[in-house]
C-alpha positions in Angstrom: 0.0 0.0 0.0 2.6 2.6 1.1 6.1 2.9 -0.3 9.0 3.8 2.0 8.9 7.4 0.7 5.3 7.6 1.9 6.1 6.3 5.3 5.9 8.6 8.4 9.2 9.8 9.9 10.1 10.8 13.4 9.0 14.4 13.2 5.7 13.8 11.4 4.9 11.1 14.1 5.9 13.5 16.9 3.7 16.2 15.3 0.8 13.7 15.3 1.3 13.0 19.0 1.6 16.7 19.9 -1.1 17.8 17.5 -3.6 15.2 18.7 -2.8 15.6 22.3 -2.6 19.4 22.5 -5.9 20.0 20.8 -9.2 21.1 22.2 -8.1 20.5 25.8 -5.6 23.4 25.9 -8.3 25.8 24.8 -11.2 24.7 27.1 -9.7 22.9 30.1 -8.6 25.9 32.1 -12.3 26.9 32.6 -13.4 23.3 33.1 -10.8 22.8 35.9 -11.6 26.1 37.6 -15.2 24.9 38.0 -14.1 21.9 40.1 -10.7 22.7 41.6 -8.7 25.4 43.4 -5.4 26.4 41.7 -3.6 23.9 44.0 -6.1 21.1 43.2 -5.8 21.7 39.5 -2.0 21.7 39.6 -1.9 18.5 41.6 -4.3 16.9 39.1 -2.0 17.9 36.3 1.0 16.4 38.1 -0.7 13.1 38.9 -2.2 12.8 35.4 1.1 13.7 33.8 2.8 10.9 35.9 0.1 8.4 35.0 0.3 9.2 31.3 4.1 9.0 31.5 3.8 5.4 32.7 1.2 4.7 30.0 3.5 6.3 27.3 6.4 4.2 28.6 4.2 1.1 28.2 3.3 2.0 24.6 6.9 2.8 23.8 8.3 -0.4 25.3 5.7 -2.5 23.6 6.5 -0.9 20.2 10.2 -1.9 20.7 9.7 -5.4 22.2 6.7 -6.3 20.1 7.2 -4.5 16.8 5.1 -7.1 15.0 2.0 -5.9 17.0 1.6 -2.7 15.0 -1.7 -1.0 14.1 -3.1 0.1 17.5 -3.8 -1.0 21.1 -6.2 -3.7 20.0 -3.2 -5.8 18.9 -2.1 -6.0 22.5 -5.6 -7.1 23.5 -5.5 -9.9 21.0 -2.1 -11.0 22.3 -3.3 -11.4 25.8 -4.8 -14.7 24.7 -3.7 -17.6 22.5 -3.4 -16.4 18.8 -6.3 -17.5 16.6 -8.9 -18.2 19.3 -12.3 -16.6 19.6 -11.4 -15.2 23.0 -8.4 -13.4 21.5 -10.6 -12.1 18.6 -13.4 -10.9 21.0 -11.0 -9.1 23.3 -9.2 -7.4 20.3 -12.6 -6.4 18.9 -13.8 -4.8 22.0 -10.7 -2.8 22.5 -10.7 -1.7 18.9 -14.4 -0.9 19.1 -14.0 1.1 22.3 -11.1 3.0 20.9 -12.9 3.7 17.7 -16.0 4.9 19.5 -13.9 7.2 21.7 -12.2 8.6 18.6 -15.3 9.6 16.7 -16.9 10.9 19.8 -13.7 12.8 20.8 -13.6 14.4 17.3 -16.8 16.3 18.2 -15.1 17.9 21.2 -12.4 19.3 18.9 -14.8 20.4 16.3 -17.2 22.2 18.8 -14.2 24.0 20.3 -13.3 25.2 16.8 -16.8 26.7 16.6 -16.4 28.3 19.9 -13.2 30.1 18.9 -14.7 31.0 15.5 -17.4 32.9 17.3 -14.8 35.5 18.2 -15.0 36.6 14.5 -18.6 35.6 13.9 -20.7 36.3 17.1 -23.8 34.7 15.5 -22.4 31.3 16.6 -23.1 32.3 20.3 -26.5 34.0 19.5 -29.1 32.8 22.1 -32.3 33.6 20.1 -34.6 30.6 20.1 -35.7 29.2 16.8 -37.3 25.8 17.6 -37.8 23.1 20.2 -37.0 19.5 19.2 -37.8 16.6 21.6 -38.1 19.1 24.4 -34.6 20.6 23.7 -34.3 24.3 22.8 -32.5 25.1 19.5 -31.1 28.6 19.1 -29.7 30.5 16.1 -26.2 30.0 17.6 -26.5 26.2 18.1 -28.0 25.7 14.7 -25.3 27.7 13.0 -22.7 25.9 15.1 -24.1 22.6 13.9 -23.6 23.5 10.2 -20.1 24.9 10.9 -19.0 21.8 12.7 -20.4 19.6 10.0 -18.6 21.5 7.3 -15.3 21.3 9.2 -15.7 17.5 9.6 -16.2 16.8 5.9 -13.5 19.3 4.9 -11.0 17.2 7.0 -12.5 14.1 5.4 -11.7 15.4 2.0 -8.0 16.2 2.9 -7.4 12.7 4.3 -8.9 11.1 1.2 -5.9 12.6 -0.7 -3.6 10.4 1.3 -2.5 9.8 4.9 1.1 10.8 4.2 0.1 14.2 2.8 -2.4 14.8 5.5 0.4 14.0 8.1 2.6 16.7 6.5 -0.3 19.3 6.7 -0.7 18.3 10.3 3.0 18.8 10.9 2.8 22.4 9.7 -0.3 23.2 11.8 1.4 21.6 14.9 4.6 23.7 14.4 2.5 26.9 14.1 0.5 26.1 17.3 3.7 25.3 19.4 5.2 28.6 18.2 2.0 30.4 19.1 1.8 28.9 22.5 5.4 29.9 23.2 4.6 33.5 22.4 1.5 33.3 24.6 3.5 32.0 27.5 6.1 34.9 27.2 3.3 37.5 26.9 1.4 36.1 29.9 4.4 36.3 32.2 4.3 40.1 32.0 0.7 40.4 33.4 0.7 37.4 35.7 -0.9 38.2 39.0 -0.2 35.7 41.8 -3.2 37.2 43.7 -5.5 35.4 41.2 -4.1 32.1 42.6 -5.1 32.9 46.2 -6.3 30.9 48.0 -4.0 28.4 46.3 -5.5 25.4 48.2 -9.1 25.7 49.4 -12.3 23.7 49.5 -14.3 24.1 46.2 -18.1 24.6 46.1 -19.5 22.8 43.0 -23.0 21.7 41.8 -22.3 18.2 43.4 -21.3 19.7 46.8 -18.1 21.0 48.4 -14.9 19.2 47.5 -11.7 19.0 49.5 -8.3 18.8 47.9 -8.5 15.0 47.2 -12.1 15.4 45.9 -10.9 18.1 43.5 -8.2 15.9 42.2 -10.7 13.1 41.6 -13.2 15.5 40.0 -10.4 16.7 37.6 -9.0 13.3 36.8 -11.1 12.6 33.7 -10.8 16.2 32.5 -7.0 16.3 32.8 -6.7 12.9 31.2 -8.5 14.2 28.1 -5.7 16.6 27.7 -3.3 13.7 27.1 -5.5 11.5 25.0 -3.6 11.1 21.7 -0.3 10.0 23.4 -0.8 6.7 21.6 -1.1 8.3 18.1 2.4 7.1 17.0 1.5 3.6 18.1 -1.7 3.6 16.0 0.3 4.7 12.9 3.2 2.3 13.7 2.5 0.2 10.7 3.1 3.3 8.6 6.3 4.4 10.5 9.6 4.6 8.6 11.3 3.0 11.6 9.7 1.2 14.6 12.2 2.9 16.9 10.7 6.2 15.9 7.4 5.2 17.5 8.9 5.2 21.0 11.0 8.4 20.4 8.0 10.3 19.0 5.8 9.2 21.9 8.2 10.4 24.6 9.1 13.7 22.7 5.4 14.4 22.3 4.6 13.8 25.9 7.4 16.1 27.2 6.2 18.9 24.9 2.6 18.4 25.9 3.2 18.4 29.6 5.3 21.5 29.4 2.7 23.4 27.3 -0.3 22.3 29.5 1.2 23.1 32.9 2.6 26.4 31.9 -0.5 27.7 30.1 -2.9 26.4 32.8 -1.0 28.2 35.5 -0.5 31.4 33.5 -4.2 31.6 32.5 -5.2 31.2 36.2 -2.8 34.0 37.0 -4.2 36.3 34.3 -7.9 35.8 34.9 -9.7 35.7 38.2 -11.4 32.4 39.2 -14.8 33.9 38.5 -13.8 35.0 35.0 -12.2 31.7 34.2 -15.2 29.6 35.3 -17.6 31.8 33.2 -15.3 31.7 30.1 -16.0 29.6 27.0 -12.7 30.8 25.4 -10.3 31.2 28.3 -7.1 31.7 26.3 -8.8 34.3 24.1 -10.1 36.1 27.2 -6.6 35.9 28.8 -4.8 37.3 25.8 -7.4 40.1 25.5 -6.4 41.1 29.1 -2.7 41.0 28.1 -2.7 43.0 24.8 -6.3 44.3 24.5 -9.0 43.5 22.0 -6.6 42.7 19.3 -5.2 39.9 21.5 -8.6 38.2 21.4 -8.5 38.0 17.7 -4.8 36.9 17.7 -5.5 34.1 20.1 -8.7 33.0 18.4 -6.7 32.9 15.1 -4.0 30.7 16.7 -6.8 28.6 18.2 -8.4 28.0 14.8 -5.1 27.0 13.2 -4.3 24.6 16.1 -7.8 23.1 16.1 -7.7 22.6 12.3 -4.5 20.6 12.8 -6.0 18.6 15.6 -9.2 17.9 13.8 -7.2 16.6 10.8 -5.0 14.5 13.0 -8.0 12.9 14.8 -9.9 12.2 11.6 -6.8 10.4 10.4 -6.5 8.5 13.6 -10.2 7.7 13.8 -10.2 6.0 10.4 -6.9 4.2 10.9 -8.0 2.3 13.9 -10.9 0.4 12.3 -8.9 0.0 9.1 -6.1 -1.7 11.0 -8.6 -3.8 13.0 -10.3 -4.9 9.8 -6.9 -6.1 8.4 -6.7 -8.4 11.4 -10.3 -9.7 10.8 -11.6 -7.8 13.9 -13.9 -5.4 12.0 -16.1 -6.0 9.0 -14.4 -6.1 5.6 -16.1 -2.9 4.5 -13.5 -1.0 6.6 -10.7 -2.3 4.4 -11.6 -0.4 1.3 -8.9 2.0 0.1 -8.8 4.6 -2.6 -6.0 5.2 -5.2 -4.1 7.3 -2.7 -4.0 4.5 -0.1 -6.5 6.3 2.2 -8.8 4.0 4.1 -11.9 5.4 2.5 -14.4 2.8 3.9 -13.3 3.4 7.5 -13.2 7.1 6.9 -16.7 7.4 5.6 -18.3 5.3 8.3 -16.3 7.0 11.1 -17.3 10.5 10.0 -20.9 9.5 9.6 -20.8 8.5 13.3 -19.1 11.7 14.2 -21.8 13.6 12.3 -24.5 11.9 14.3 -22.8 12.7 17.5 -22.5 16.4 16.4 -26.3 16.3 16.0 -26.7 15.0 19.5 -25.0 18.0 21.0 -27.0 20.7 19.0 -29.0 21.8 22.1 -25.9 22.2 24.4 -23.8 25.2 24.9 -20.3 24.8 23.5 -18.9 24.4 27.0 -21.7 21.9 28.0 -21.2 19.9 24.8 -17.4 19.8 25.4 -17.7 18.6 29.0 -20.3 15.9 28.0 -18.2 14.6 25.0 -14.8 14.5 26.8 -16.3 12.5 29.7 -17.8 9.9 27.4 -14.8 9.7 25.2 -12.1 9.6 27.9 -13.7 6.8 29.8 -13.8 4.8 26.5 -10.1 5.6 25.9 -9.2 4.0 29.2 -10.1 0.6 28.0 -7.1 0.3 25.5 -4.8 2.1 28.0 -5.7 -0.4 30.7 -5.3 -3.4 28.3 -1.9 -2.3 27.1 -0.7 -2.0 30.7 -2.0 -5.4 31.6 -0.3 -6.9 28.5 3.0 -5.5 29.6 2.4 -6.9 33.0 1.8 -10.3 31.4 5.1 -10.0 29.4 7.2 -9.1 32.4 5.6 -11.7 34.7 6.0 -14.6 32.2 9.4 -13.4 31.0 8.4 -13.4 27.4 10.7 -11.2 25.4 13.0 -10.9 28.4 15.6 -13.6 27.5 19.3 -13.2 27.1 20.3 -9.6 26.2 16.7 -8.5 26.3 16.4 -9.4 30.0 17.6 -6.0 31.1 14.9 -3.7 32.5 12.4 -6.5 33.2 11.6 -5.5 36.7 11.5 -1.8 35.9 9.0 -2.5 33.1 7.0 -4.5 35.6 6.8 -1.5 38.0 5.9 0.8 35.2 3.1 -1.5 33.9 1.8 -1.8 37.5 1.7 1.9 38.0 0.0 2.5 34.6 -2.6 -0.1 35.4 -3.3 1.5 38.8 -3.6 4.9 37.2 -6.2 3.7 34.6 -8.2 2.0 37.4 -8.2 5.2 39.5 -9.5 7.4 36.6 -12.3 4.9 35.8 -13.3 5.0 39.5 -13.2 8.8 39.5 -15.2 8.9 36.3 -18.1 7.1 38.0 -19.0 10.3 39.8 -21.2 11.4 36.9 -23.1 8.1 36.7 -25.4 9.0 33.8 -22.5 10.0 31.5 -20.4 7.0 32.7 -23.3 4.6 31.9 -23.6 6.2 28.4 -19.9 5.5 27.8 -20.3 1.9 29.0 -23.4 1.6 26.8 -21.5 2.7 23.8 -18.8 0.1 24.4 -21.4 -2.7 25.0 -23.2 -1.7 21.7 -20.3 -3.5 20.0 -22.0 -6.8 20.9 -24.6 -5.9 18.2 -21.9 -5.7 15.6 -19.6 -8.6 16.5 -21.8 -11.1 14.5 -20.9 -9.1 11.4 -17.2 -9.4 12.2 -17.6 -13.2 12.6 -18.8 -13.3 9.0 -15.7 -11.5 7.7 -13.6 -13.7 5.4 -10.5 -12.6 7.4 -12.1 -13.7 10.7 -13.3 -17.0 9.2 -9.7 -17.7 8.3 -8.7 -17.8 12.0 -7.9 -21.0 13.8 -10.8 -21.7 16.1 
C-alpha cells in the first residue's frame, strides 16, 4: 500500500502526537478545571495525570520496541493477551478496537465544537441565544443551529483532505502543529508580563460545586477525567506504527510528544489562572482568548482566536486520520467488517473514513442543544472513559510479558523489573481514573453503553472472510 517514501518519519509522528494531544483541551480545560478545583487542586491533578500518562506512554513505547510485529493500534495488545487465533483473542481485540474507535469519533466532536467556539470571536452569530425551535423538548437557538452547520462543514473538509492520502495529511498536520507550538510559546512569554499571583489565592481551598463541596482530594478526583482528556492522543504514534519509517521512531516520538505536551499544558494552565480571576475563568468559554485580550487588549482576542483556529484545524485533521486508521487496521486483522478495508487510489482507508465520519456527524447532531462548554464537557467524559479501555489493556499486556518473562531472555532481560513496575503503576492509574469517572453516573453509563453496543456488531465481524480464516 505505502512505499517507504510515503512512510511517516520521526518528526511527522511527533507532530501527530503533539497535535492530537494538544488539541481542544488546551483551549477549554482551564475553565473546566476552575469549576471543580482550586489552583492547587488543578496543579496536583495535572502532576498526577502527567505521571500516570508518562507510565502509559512508557508502556506503549516499550511494547513498540519489544513487540514491533504488533503494529496498528492498542487492539493488537488485547489480542495478544490470549492464544493467537482463538475466539477469546478475537473478541478481546474487537472490544478494545471498538471502544477506541467509539472514543475517537466521539472525541472528534469535542475538537470540532471547540473550533466553533473560537470561530465565534469573529462571527458572534455562533453564540447567539435567540430561540428558533424546540426538538424533543430541547431548545434550539440560532447559535446552536449555525454551530451545527459549521461543525459539519469542518468535519467533511477534513475528510476530503485525508482522502488525498495519509502521508500528505500528516505533513499538513505537521505544519499546523509547528504553528501552534510557536504560538503557545509566544502566549507564555506575553502572559508572564501580566501574571498576578493574587489570582491564585487561596491556592488550596475547598471548592463549592454543583455536586457539593470538594476538599483537595475530591478536587483531584473530579479533575481526573478532565486532565486525562488533555493527554489523549499520546498513543497516536502507536496507531500509525505500521506506517512508520522505523519502529524505533514510535517510542521516540511518543516520549518527545509527551514532554512537549506536559510543558505546554502546565505552563499555560498556571498562566491563564494568573491572568484571569477564578470567576472570569469559570464563566469563560474561550479562556485563552479572554486571557490574551487582558494581556494586549481586544486585538489579543483576535490573535489568540486565530491561533486557536489553526491549532484546532491541525488537531481535527490528525484525529480524523487516527479515527479511520483504527478500524482499518482492525479490519486487516479480521476484527472489523471487511467494508472498513476499502482503500482509494491514494492509499487512504476510504471505507473506514466514511463510516467513522458519519458516526461523528450523528454525534454532532446529539450536541446541538448544548452550549459549547456543555457539549465539550459531555463529550470528553464519554470519550475519555472509553479511551481508558485500551490504555488499561496495554498496561495489563506489559504486566503479562514481564511476569511470564516473554521477550526478556538473554540480552533482552535488562529492564524487566523496571518494566513490571511501570506497567503496574500505569494499570493502577487507569483504574483510578475509571473510579473517578463514575462520579457522573449518567455519562459513565452512556460511555459503557457505547462500548457494549459492540455486541450488536460482532456477529458481522464473525462473517468477515479474514475472521473466518482464523484457527478456532
